[in-house]
C-alpha positions in Angstrom: 31.7 -173.7 175.9 29.4 -171.3 177.4 28.5 -169.3 174.1 28.6 -172.5 172.5 25.9 -173.2 175.2 23.7 -169.5 174.5 24.2 -170.1 171.1 22.5 -173.0 171.3 20.2 -171.9 173.2 19.0 -168.7 170.7 18.6 -171.3 167.8 16.6 -172.9 170.3 14.1 -170.1 170.7 14.2 -168.7 167.1 13.2 -172.7 165.9 9.9 -171.7 168.7 8.8 -169.0 167.3 9.2 -169.1 164.0 7.0 -173.0 164.8 4.9 -170.7 166.3 4.7 -167.7 162.9 4.2 -170.6 160.2 1.2 -171.9 162.1 -0.7 -168.5 162.4 0.2 -167.9 159.3 -1.8 -171.2 158.3 -5.1 -170.7 160.1 -5.1 -167.3 159.3 -5.0 -168.8 155.5 -7.6 -171.4 156.2 -9.8 -167.9 158.1 -9.6 -166.9 155.2 -10.4 -169.7 152.8 -13.9 -170.9 154.9 -14.7 -167.2 154.9 -14.6 -167.1 150.7 -16.6 -170.8 150.3 -19.1 -169.5 152.8 -19.4 -165.6 150.1 -19.3 -168.7 147.0 -22.4 -170.5 149.1 -24.6 -167.7 149.4 -24.6 -166.6 145.8 
């Protein structure tokens, strides 16, 4: 019983970390896109 609880907690933690990572990548891509748009507008 204890091992299944530990496995469930570990899976939940991994899911949370994965969501934060994907969110961070999305934010980085958004900033890169904004930088490109600004560069194009200046030309």
